[in-house]
N, C-alpha and C positions, 0 to 999 in steps of 0.2 A: 529529703532533707538535700536539696542541691546547694550545692557549694562551688560561693564564687572566691571567697576570703580563704585562702591558703596560710596564713601565720601560723605561726608556733600557737600563737594564742587562740584563733580558730579550730585548731588541733584540739587542746586540751580541753576546751568546751567541748564538742561533738563526742572527746574520746568519755567526759562526765556523763556526758548525756545520754551514751549506750550504760554505762556503770549504773546508772539509776534504774536506767530501765530494765537492767538485769535484776538488780534488786527488787526493783517491786514486783517483776515477774515470781521471784522467789520467794516474797517474802511469806506466804501462806505455810511456806514449808522451814519456817524458823531456820534459814539458811545462813550461814554467816556472811560474813561481808566479803563480797569477791577479792582475790590477788586477780591485780591489775596488769596486762602486758602490753606497754605502749608497741606503735610500730613505728619506725622510721617514717616521717613524712613524705619522701622522696624517693624513687629508683629501688622499692620493697618487691615489685611484683616481679618475679621471674617467669612470668610466660606474658606471652600480648598476641594477638590476631587480629590483622587489618584485612579489608577487603579494599580490592584495588580500582579506581578510579580514572576512566579516561578521559582527559579533557584537554584541548589543543594538541592531539597527536602523543601526550604521555600519559603515562600511570599513575597515578598519588596513592601515596597509604591514605584509607578513609576509614571513617566512622559513622554510625549513624545515629539521630537520636530514636529513641524507643516506639516503633510505631510509624517510622518513616524511613524508608528506604530507596529513595530517590534524591535526596538532600544528604549530598555528603558534606561532613566535615573533614576538610584535609588536615592531616597531619604528619607536621613536619620533625619533630621530635613528642616524647611520651614520657615527661619528668617522673610520671610513678612505676615506670617500667626501670628494670637492674640496667645501669650505667652499661654495661655490654650489649643489650640491646639498643639504646640510644647510639651507642657506638657503630653498630651494624646497619640501624635502618638508612643513614645514607650515604656506603659503601654500596648495599644492597640495590639502591634505587640507581646510582650510578648503573651500576653493573647491567640493569635489565635496559638502563637505558642508552646502552653502547651496544646491546644483543639482540637481535632480532630472535635468535633462537630461544633466549630467555626471556623476551618478553612475551614473544607470540602466544595469545589468547589468555596469560596470566593472571588470574582472578583474586587470588587471596594467598596470603604470607601470614606464617605461622610461626614465631620463636620461641624456643625452649633453652633458658639457660640457667646455670646454676651458681650458688655461693663458692664454689669451688673452683669455677672460670669453664666451663664447658659449655660449649651454644650447638645446637642443633636448627637447621631454618626447613621448615617444611613449603614447598611451592606447589600450590594449584592449579591445573591447568583445564582450559576445555578443549581439549587436543590428547590426541596419541604423542608420545616422548618418541624422539627419535634419537639417532646417531649425534647428530648437530648437537640438540640439546643435553648429551650426556658429555661430549667433548668440553662443551660450556660448561657446564655445572662443575666436572672435575677440577676445572680449573678455577672457578671462583670459590670453591671447596676450598682448594690451597692456598689461594689469595687471603681470605678470609679465616682460615685454622680451623672450620668448622665441619660439621657433617651436613648434608645435604639430603632430603626426602624429595621427590616430585611423585606429584600424584596426579593422574585422570583417572579417565572411568576405566573402575576395575581394575587399575593396574597401581602397580607404587615400585619406583626405582629410588634405591636404597645410595649414595656414596659416602662413605665412609660406615658410622654405624647408625641403628635407628635407636639410640637411647642414649641420652647423658649421665653421666656417674655422678652424685652428689655427695659429699662428705659431712655428716654432723654428728658431732661429740655431744656424749649424752650420759651423763654421769660420769665422768672424765675417760670415757671410751670411744673412740671413733666408728660410727659405721657409713660403711657403702652400700648407697641405693643406686640402681638401676632405675632411672626413668624413661618409660617408652615414648614416644614418638605417639600422639594421639590417645593415648591413655591419661587417666585422672594424676597430677601431682598437685600438692600445694602450691598454692601460688605465692605465698608469701614465706618467703625463705629462713628468715631471721624468727616471724613469730612462729612456724613450725619447729624451729630448734626451742623456743619455751616453750612453746605444746610437750614437747617428749620430754622432757625435762621434769615439767610441772607433773603428768602424766606417772613419770620413772621414780620421783619424789613421791606423791600421793600412792601410791601402789606398795612403795616400801618391800622389804624383804619377805617374802610368805614361802613356807614350808609345802603348800600345796601347787595345784595346777590353776591355770589362766583356760577361759574359754574366751576367744575373740570374735565377733561376727562384724563382717565389714572390713577386713583387713586390708585391703585393697593390694600395694606394693609391699605390704608389711614395712610399711612408716612406723607404727608404733610396734608391733610385731618384735622386730630385733632387741631394741633395748628393752623392752619389757617381759623378754624371756628369759631374760640375765638375772630378773627377780625372782622367777618362781623355779618350783622343780620340772614340769614342763608344761608344752601349750598345744591348744588346736584351736585354729584359726580356719576361718570360711570364707570363702569370695567367689563371686559367682561370674564376675567377667573374666574373659580365657585371656587376655592380655595381662592383665594383673598380675593374675595367678601364675603367670611365666615369670612376670619380673621380679615376685614374692620367692620363687622356688630361686632363682637364680641370685638373688640377696641372701637365700639364706647360704647357700652355697659359696658365695664370694666373701659372707662374713663368718665361714665356718661355725656355724650355728645348727645344734644334732639336737635339741631337745624340744625341737616344732614339728607340727603335724600339721599339714596343709589340706584343705579339702576344698572342692569345686563344688560348694552347696550355696543357697541364698539361705537368710536366719531364716524364713519360715519352713525349708525344707528340713535344716538342721533342727530344729524344734521337733519337727515330725519323725526324727529320728531318733531325738533324746527324750520322746514320748513314747517310744515304741508303735507309733501310729504306721509309717511306711519303715520299708528299709531301701537302701539305697547300694547299688554297686558300688560306687566313689566311696563307700565307706564298708567295703569288704575288708580289706586289710587292716582296719582300725578298732581297736579294743577300747569303744565306746565305757564299758563295766571297769578301764583299769584306772580311769583318770578321777582325780582328786579335785573336782571341781572349789576352789573359794573363794574365785573372783570371775568377776564377767566382764569384759572389756567392750563397749562399743563405740560407735563412730556413723552413726546410721546417715541417711541422706535426709533431705530438708523436710522430707515428710513425715519424720521421726520412726519410732517403731510400733507398729501392728500391734493389737490387741494382744495376741497368741505371743509375740515374740517378749512382751514384759510380763506375761505372765511364766512362760520360761523362767524370765531371767531373776525372779523375784525368790527364787528358790536360791540362790547361791547368796553366801555372805555381806560381798562387796561389788557392789558395782560401779565400776569406773566409765562415766560418760563422757564423750567429746561431742558436743553439737553443734550445726553450724544454723539451727533455728530456735532462740529460745522459745517460744510460743508454743513449739511440739515439744521441746525438752520439757516444757512447765507441763505438759497433758502429761509424759508420760510418768514425770513423776508423780502427777495428780495420783496414779493409778497405783504406784507402789509406794504412794507413803503410810499406807495402813502398815505396810510389816518392814518400812526401809524409813533411815531419816538421812538428809544432807548433813554430811560433816565437816567438806571444803569444795570451795566454787574459785572458780577463775576465769576472768573475761581476755579474751585473747581478739587482739585488735588486728584479725588478720587483712582486713579492707577497709583501709581509713577513708575519710573523704563519702561514706556510704555508710546508709542505714545496715548493714549488715555484719552480724558478730558472730563470735565461735565463742564458746563456753563451755566449762568442764565443772565437772562434779562428781566427788564421789559420797555415795551411799553406801550405809553401813547399816546390817539388821539392827531391826531395834531390840 
C-alpha cells in the first residue's frame, strides 16, 4: 500500500481499509465490531534510525528502499517522527559536520524520545571511541540536553543514561517506564496509551490472578497488575527483564513476580514437563489464574502455548499481525468466544496494524 497522498481524507480511507480487513478476518468468529483508535497523521513515531551516507565530503541522513542498499534517499526532516526528533536532527548533523571526532567513521544514528520530553541518541561507529570522541560527545550531550550512547565494535560508551523515562496515564494513574537503548519499546506513544487503557478496561477488576507472556519492559504489566490479586509475568530478553524489574521498583508495585522464561518454557513448567531453576522460588500452585495476557511476536503463539492458554477463563490478546491472530483464535474458538475487539493504528501510512481481542470461555 504505497502512499503518496498524506491528506486527512487519505488517512481516513486507509484506516477504514484496515478496519474492514480486521473485521473480515474475525468475521468467522462472530466478533463484535472493533473499537478503532486512530493515530496522529504526523509526529507520532518516538523512535527513528538512519544510516549515514557520505557524499561530497559530508555525511547525510539516509534511508533505502527495500532490497536496495546502494541508492540512498537523503532525509532532511522526517515528518512521521516526533517533533523532538525533527528538532534534534539538524542540530546533530551540524555537530558532526563541525567535529572530526564525532564524524570519523560514523555510519548510523538512532533516536529514542518520549512523550514526557526525554531523548537519547545512539551514534554507531566503525572505529574505537577515544578520549577526543568522549569530550566532544559530552559537550554535545550538554548542548542538546540529551543522553548519548556511543557504539563501536564490542564496546558501548554511555554519556548520561542508557535509557529514557516515559510517563503514561492509565486508569487515572501515572506510570513511569524506563525504556532502554537498544531494547524494544512501542514506537507510537499516543496509540500505546490507547492500547494500555483499552486493555485496562477490557480486563476489569478481577478477584483472581493474571498470567502474562511476552511482558517486555512491563508496558502492560504495570497497569494490569492494579486490576488483579497478583501477576506472574514472563519475558526472555535479558535487557527487557532488567527494565521491567526497574519499572516495578520505580512504580512501587509489589504484586508482580517476573521470571526470565520463554512462553514455551513456561508452558512446560505449568504442564510439569520440566523444572526450571529460575522458578525455584516461585510457588506456581499458589496462583489462581483467571486471565492470561499475551502480546506475542508477529509469528503469533505456537500450538502448545495456545493449548496452554485455553485453560484460562479469559484471554486478553494484543496482536501485531492480524493473520496470526486469526489463526490462534481459530485454534481457541471451540472453547472461547470473542467478546471485545479493537484496532490500534500504530503505523499510519502502512499496511501494518495492531489489534486487541478479549476471548472469554463459552
